[in-house]
N, C-alpha and C positions, 0 to 999 in steps of 0.2 A: 400232432406230431406231425413234422413233412418229415418227408421220405422213407414212409413209416413201408415197413413190406405188406401190407394191407393180402393178411389170411387168414384164409375164410373154414375152418373146420367144421365140418359135419357131422356132428353127436348123432348118435344113435338113441333113440327112446330109457333105452337099458340107461347109455352109463347121464344120461340128465338126471336120467333118477337116482345115481349115482351121488350128482354133482349134489343134489335138495337133501341129499341125507347126511350135507358135512354144514353142521354149523355156526362152527369156528373157524370155515369160510368161505360158506355163502352170504348165512346172516351176518347183516354187514352188523360189530358191533358200534361203531360212530353212526354209517351210513348216509356223511354230509356231500354232496356231491362238487361238483367243481371241471376246472379249464387248465387247458394246457396248451402254452403259447411260443408261436417261435416268430421268425420277421414278418412274416406273413401273415402276422394278424393284425400289425400297423405299431405305432409305438404306444397307444393305449390298448391295442389289448383287443377283445374284442370277447363281451361277457354271452354269460348265456340262457341263464334266467334265475332270478331276483334272488329265490330263493339256494341258488349258488353260494359255497363256501371257503372257497382255496383255489388259487391258479398257479399252477407250476412255467415258470419263464424260461430259453433259452436261453444261458447268459452268450454263451458258443461250441467250440467243439474242436475237434482235430480230428479229418478224414486221412491222413495219409499224407497229405499237400503240405502242409503246416499247421498253428495255430487262427484261429479267427474269433472277433468277438461282432456279439450280438450287438449292433448297435442301439436296439428298440428294447433291451434288456432294463434298464435303468429306470424308464420312465413307467415301464411294464407292470410293475413292481411299485415304485409308484403309482401309478392308478392302481393297483389291486389296493393298500394297505388304505388307500386314501377314498375306494371303493368300500373300504367295512370288508376286507374279502385278507384269510390266509394264503402270504405270499410264501410261494418257494422257488427253488434253481434245479435247471436239471445244464447238462452238459454231453451233445451229442461224440461217441465214444465210437469211434472206427480206427481198426488194424494199428490197434499197442500191442503190442505182446511182447513188449522189456518192462520194469520195475523203472530204469532209466527215463523211459521216455514215459510210463505213467508218471513221472514224479515232471518231469521240466514241463510237463498239460495241467495240476496239479498245480503247482506252484506259478505260474499262470495266472488259474482261474479262481483258486482258494480267494487270493485279499481281495481279488476286484467283488466276494462273494453281498449281494445288495441288502439278501434277508434276513433278514435274524441268526443270530447262535442259534444254532440248536435244530432250526430248518433244515429239510432236506434241500439234502443234495444230492443230488437221480445221476449216474450213469444212463444212455439214453446210446442204449450194444443194442443195433439190427441191421446192422449193412459191415462187406469185412468180412475181417478177423479180428480174434485173440483170446486169450486162453487162461482158464479158471485159475489161477497163477495168481498174475498179473490183476487180473479185475479183484480176485482175496487181499491181492499189497493196496490197490488204490481207495476201496473200502475202508477199511482199516485209516488208512491216509486220509478221508474224509473225517473219518471219525473219531481220530487225532487234533484235530481240527481246529472238534467242535461242531462240527454236525451232523446229522442225521442221514447217511447212508443209503440211498437204492438202487437197486440193476433194473429198470426200464428194460422192456422186450413184449418181443412174442413169445408165448411158451413154446410151439416146435422149431422158430428160433433159435431158439438161445437153449431147448433143449442139445440143438441139433450141434451147439460150438461151443457150448461149455458145460462143469458138469454142475446145471442150472440144484440139485438136491448138494449138491456141495457151501454153493453161493447162496441159497436158503436160510444154513447155519449161521452169515454173517451177516445177515439184516435181511430186509422184506422186501419183496418181489412189486415192483407194477407191472402190472402184467397187460397185455389186451389181447381181447377176443370181441368177432363183428360176427353175427350170424348171417349179414346185408346192407346194403350201403344207404337205407332207407333214417327219414328222420328219424333218429329214437332218442324221447328220452330219460328214459325207467331200463335200469339196468335188466335186461337176459339171462339170468341165472341157466339156461339150458344150455346156456354158451360159454357157461364161466373157463374160465385156464384154470379147473383142479390142483393145485398144488399145495404145501407147503409155505408156511407163510407169506403168503401170502397179502400185502400192508394195502393195494390201491387197486382197482381193476379201470381199463378204461375198455366200456362197455359200445365204445359207435370213435368213428369220426364223422359224424352228422348228426350231429345233437343240437343243428340248429344247419334249413336252410342252408347251402350255398358251404358250411364242412363246417367244422369242429368238434375238437374231441370232448368225448365226455368222459368223467373218471366215477366212480364212486369210493372215496374213506370207506376202505374192512375194520378196519381199530384204530381209528383214532389216532393212527401216524401227523394227520397235516395238523395236529393241535401243540405238535413240534416247536416247539419255536417260537408260541406265541404264550404272554399270561393269562387268558381269555380273553370277553369280548364283552363291549358293554356297549348296551340298542334305548336308544331312548322310547320313550311316546310314542313318536313322528314316524319308528319305523326304521331310522337309521342307525349303524350298527359302526362301530369302533374299537379297532381293532387289538391287542396290546403288546408288539410283538419285546419280545426279553430283552433288546439290546438294537442300540439307535447305528443305526446307517445315514449315511448321505439321501438316500432314495425314499426308503422306511420314514425319514422325516421330512421329505420330501411330500408324502404320502398323507401323511398325520397333519402340517400346515393345512393341506386345500380340506381334508378331513372334517379340522377344528377350522374352516372357513366358513363362517353364514354367505347362506343364498342372496342377502342385502347387495357381501360386497362384490359378488361375480362382476368380471369386467371385461373389458375389449381384449383379446388376445386370451384367453382362461378356455379350458377344455374340459366342455362336461359331455355328462353323457345322457340321453334319454330314459328316463322313467320305468323300468316295466309297468302296463298297464297304464299306461298313458292313452287315453284318447283321442283327442282334439288338438290342437295348433290353440293360439290365445285369443284369435278371433270364432273360435269356434267351429269349422270347418272340422267334418273327421280324419284321422291323422294317420295314413298309413303304418299297420303293423309292422312293418321290418322298418321301422324308425326305432321302435322301440327294444336299447339298448344299445343302440346306436355311439357314436364320443365324433365331438364338430367340435366349430373353435369357432369362439361368439364374436362373431362381426359388430351388432353393435346392440347399446343396453337401453332401454327405456321405460319406465315405471316398473311396472312389475315384471315385466315382458324379455327378451334375448334374442336378438336373432338369430338362428344359426346357420352359419355360414358355410356353400356349397349346393344347402337345399333351399337357402335361403327363406327360413321361412317363421314367425314367432313367434316365441309357445311359454308363457305363463315359468319363471322361476323358480315357481313350488314344483315343476315335473322336471327339473332336472336335477343331475348332482353334478359338482366341481369334483374333476378329477387331477383337473394338475392348473395352476393360479402362476401371472404372469410375475408381482412382485418377489422386490433380491431384495436384497439389501442394499442401503446405502454406502456407499464405501467414498472416503477422501483419499484426501494426491496424499502419497507418502508413505499406500499401506501397504505389508507382507503380510504372510499368512507360516506358520511351518509344519514341515509338511506330515503328519501323523500316517502311522499305520495302518495302508490301507484306501490311504488315498491317492486318486490318478488323473492326470489333466482335465474326465472330465468331471468330476466329482468337487475337487476349484475351483473350475472355471463356473457350475452350476451355482455355488453356492456362494457367488461373487455375482454374477448377474457377466458371466467375458464367452464371449467364443473359449475354447479352450488352447485354437490354432492363435488368437488374443496374448491370450496367457504365456503359453508357452513363446512368441517371440517376446514380449515382454520382457522377458526372463535367457535370452541370449538361447532360446532352445527350439526342438520339436517338441510336435506330438510323442515321436517317435523315441524320445528322448528318456532315460530312463531317471524318476525321479526320488528319493533317497524318505525315508523317517530325521526329519531337522534336520532339512532344507529349509530355508527362507525365502522361499518368491513375494515376488510382487503383485499385487492382486490389484496395482489401480491404473489407469494411464494418464493421469494429473486433473482427471476433470470428474467431477460426484458421478456417480452413477443410479441416474433411477429409474432403468426399463432397461432389461436383459436387450445384450448386444445384436443377437441373433433376427435373425431373418429368416423367417416364414413364408410360406406360402398353400391355402388354404386350396387344393383343386374343385373343381368347375367341370360342372357336363361341357365334356369338347374340349375339351383338356388335355396334353397329350406332354412326356418326356421334352420334347425339344420345343413345343409352344414354349413349354414355361423356361425352361431354359434359357430359352431364345428372349424371355422377355425382360429376364435379368441376365442379362448376357456372359451366360456361363458355358462349360458344354453339359447338355446331356448325363455325357457318360460321370461328368462330377456327378450333379443332382442328382441318380441315380444312386453312386454310390456310396454320397453322402446320407443317404436314408439307407443303407441296406439294401439295395436295389440294384437287379442292374436294369440297361434301359428296355427289355422285355419284357418281365415286373410289367402287374395291374395296376392303376392307380384307381382309385374311386372319386363321389365327387364328398366334399365332404372330410376328406381327410389330409390331414398338416404334414406337408413335406418343409425338411428343413434347407433355405439355401445358402447360408451363409455364419 
């Protein structure tokens, strides 16, 4: 999770021994590992290890300068479901000091939550100001909306800014504590932030080389919103969200698509444990778990964009598929509760800008349940109307923007980045 206050607490042996003596907090009731993602992990996220069971994605937040939406949230949720992981949500929570503002922020985000009812919606408070009463109200508001509330932060920061003991009576806590910034794959309970009602322990920000947050579920809270899972003999896992959303449906659609149906434009994750390319040459270990766009398909092999290497279909997992429903002339859609320009456009394989324009609106216009929208442009849609570009070695925002005749500032903004953000070979960028 970015923008974290990186606080390292020196724990003496005596205190470490005390933490080991607290089985309700140290000995994980569930023990599942998982990751959390913001925009910095890209459209499909960055996976940790094959044994991970959940991910928590940032939907956006409030910093004191207004509400912002995270452009990668929906596709990250879909990718988690496609990969058989339990997906959850968090909101950046900064400088929200009264219930009126808290209600405005939550009323913006809760209808847009793409993880199932019952899933975690956590408030990420690690900077700025808030107060105990406002947090208590917000956590109750989340629960009343049908989700499982949590509060995230570093124990020392939270204790110095709010009455953490009081908050722990209202919800389980998600606390972070790191002994160092070396690559860490398992929790070091000598640095466990002992406190009442800790549900998730974030034990490192360097779960993998290059940086990734690693978490462990101590109580089974990440099962919230899911009716279990099924793992096939081949090792593929299907999770069962308790309710459906556009993003979870997209994830399930990809999960249910066979490897033999992978096509150009799909996004695939290289399976952990894969050691060789299709031609038998040894594969670099850093490729494992990474996501790439399929550039070509030939028999049982697919060509990965960016690194331009062939790999067997059996060694990848499909995360997103470009297939969309066929839409005939004159089709309409009636807006449902929780819909957005993005979710409707995604459903029909349209650009949300085109969808809004076809209805005499902009993407900033408010839509209401019961509104009837035109979802076709007078022709049959067989492919998504979006244009994407797969980053290659040597590319920059300037060179890609120049290629497509758009501003590099627009290109960066369309992907939830700034022109100073790093882009990587194999990353898929939305053009228009």
